[in-house]
C-alpha positions in Angstrom: 125.0 -126.1 -75.9 126.2 -128.4 -78.6 123.1 -127.4 -80.7 124.2 -124.0 -81.0 127.7 -124.8 -81.9 126.2 -127.1 -84.6 124.1 -124.5 -85.9 126.9 -122.3 -85.7 129.5 -124.3 -87.8 126.3 -125.3 -90.2 125.7 -121.4 -90.8 129.4 -120.9 -91.6 130.2 -123.8 -94.0 126.8 -122.6 -95.8 128.5 -119.2 -96.1 131.9 -120.2 -96.9 134.6 -119.1 -94.7 135.4 -116.4 -97.4 132.4 -114.5 -97.0 133.1 -110.9 -96.8 129.9 -110.7 -93.7 131.8 -112.9 -92.0 135.5 -112.2 -92.6 137.2 -111.9 -89.4 140.5 -110.5 -89.2 143.2 -111.9 -86.9 146.2 -110.8 -85.2 149.3 -112.0 -83.8 150.4 -109.7 -81.2 153.8 -109.8 -79.4 154.0 -111.8 -76.9 152.1 -114.6 -78.5 149.1 -113.0 -78.0 146.4 -113.7 -80.9 143.3 -111.5 -80.8 140.2 -110.8 -82.9 139.2 -107.9 -80.7 141.4 -104.9 -82.2 141.0 -102.2 -85.2 143.7 -102.8 -88.2 144.9 -99.4 -86.6 144.9 -100.5 -82.9 146.8 -103.5 -84.2 148.8 -101.9 -86.7 149.9 -99.2 -83.7 150.6 -102.3 -81.2 153.6 -104.3 -84.0 150.4 -106.9 -84.6 150.6 -108.9 -88.0 147.7 -110.1 -89.5 147.0 -114.2 -90.1 145.9 -115.0 -93.2 143.8 -118.1 -93.7 144.6 -119.1 -90.4 142.0 -121.6 -88.6 140.7 -120.0 -85.6 139.9 -122.6 -82.9 137.0 -121.4 -80.0 137.4 -122.9 -77.2 134.7 -121.7 -74.5 135.0 -122.0 -70.6 133.4 -124.1 -69.0 130.4 -123.0 -67.0 130.4 -122.5 -63.3 127.9 -124.8 -61.6 125.5 -124.4 -58.3 127.5 -126.6 -56.9 128.9 -124.4 -54.3 125.5 -122.7 -53.2 124.3 -126.9 -52.6 127.4 -127.5 -50.6 126.8 -124.3 -48.4 123.2 -125.8 -48.2 124.3 -128.9 -47.3 126.6 -127.6 -44.4 123.6 -126.2 -42.7 122.0 -129.4 -42.6 125.1 -131.0 -41.3 125.2 -128.7 -38.0 125.4 -131.3 -34.7 123.9 -130.5 -31.7 125.8 -129.3 -28.7 125.1 -131.8 -26.5 126.0 -134.0 -29.1 129.0 -132.0 -30.1 130.8 -132.4 -26.4 130.0 -136.3 -26.1 131.9 -136.6 -29.3 135.0 -134.3 -27.7 134.5 -136.1 -24.6 134.8 -139.6 -26.5 137.7 -137.8 -28.5 139.5 -137.3 -25.4 139.2 -140.3 -23.8 140.8 -142.3 -26.8 143.3 -139.7 -26.7 144.3 -140.2 -23.3 143.9 -143.9 -23.5 146.3 -143.7 -26.5 148.7 -141.1 -24.3 149.0 -143.9 -21.5 150.0 -147.0 -23.7 152.7 -144.3 -25.7 153.7 -143.6 -22.1 153.9 -146.8 -20.9 155.7 -147.6 -24.3 158.5 -145.2 -24.0 159.1 -146.1 -20.3 159.9 -150.0 -21.6 162.1 -148.5 -24.3 164.1 -145.9 -21.7 164.6 -149.2 -19.6 165.9 -151.6 -22.6 168.4 -148.3 -23.8 169.5 -148.3 -19.9 171.0 -144.8 -20.7 172.9 -146.1 -24.1 173.8 -148.8 -22.9 171.8 -151.7 -23.5 172.5 -155.2 -22.6 174.6 -156.7 -25.5 173.0 -159.9 -26.9 174.0 -163.0 -28.3 173.6 -162.8 -31.8 175.9 -159.4 -31.7 179.5 -160.7 -31.4 180.3 -157.7 -34.4 180.0 -154.4 -32.1 178.8 -152.6 -35.0 175.8 -154.5 -34.8 175.4 -154.1 -31.3 175.7 -149.9 -32.2 173.6 -150.0 -34.8 170.7 -151.2 -32.4 171.6 -148.8 -29.5 171.1 -146.2 -32.8 167.5 -147.2 -33.5 166.5 -147.9 -30.1 167.6 -144.0 -29.5 166.1 -143.2 -33.0 162.9 -145.2 -31.6 162.7 -143.1 -28.2 162.7 -140.0 -30.0 159.7 -140.5 -32.2 157.9 -142.4 -29.3 158.7 -138.4 -27.6 157.6 -136.8 -30.3 154.3 -139.3 -30.3 153.5 -138.2 -27.0 154.2 -134.5 -27.5 151.7 -134.6 -30.5 149.1 -136.5 -27.9 149.6 -134.0 -25.3 148.3 -131.3 -28.0 146.0 -132.9 -29.3 144.2 -132.9 -26.0 145.2 -129.9 -25.0 143.1 -128.3 -28.3 140.0 -129.9 -26.8 140.7 -127.8 -23.7 141.3 -130.6 -21.1 145.3 -130.5 -19.3 147.9 -133.4 -20.1 149.5 -135.4 -17.7 
């Protein structure tokens, strides 16, 4: 590719840019569109103007590689046997259910400490605002735990089982 470009560049410089055989009209059309694919008559009809002595830059698009074909071939090799997939699903379910139990236990402890919005005041909370801030943080933590538990239950349901 680079060799062809260099050969074409050498040919252009040897023949000279002003050579009539290589003269190419470049037009600037309304909408800032530059083209050399129009005849003089078409360019005039569209309101395009000829660019005199303007350097022409050709940008080639990158070639598409065969990577997508190779990737699809690799997917077939990466298939998992149904028995192995079932064991993976069972392991995922076991992990999710253990995590769910742990989160439910943590939620129960948070709710116990929260005491329906009236947790016990600590000694460092002489300022009532500190107490209110801690209560708000506890409430937010309970809401996050509930959202986490709901997400775990959804994931378990996706695996085709029931969540407790």
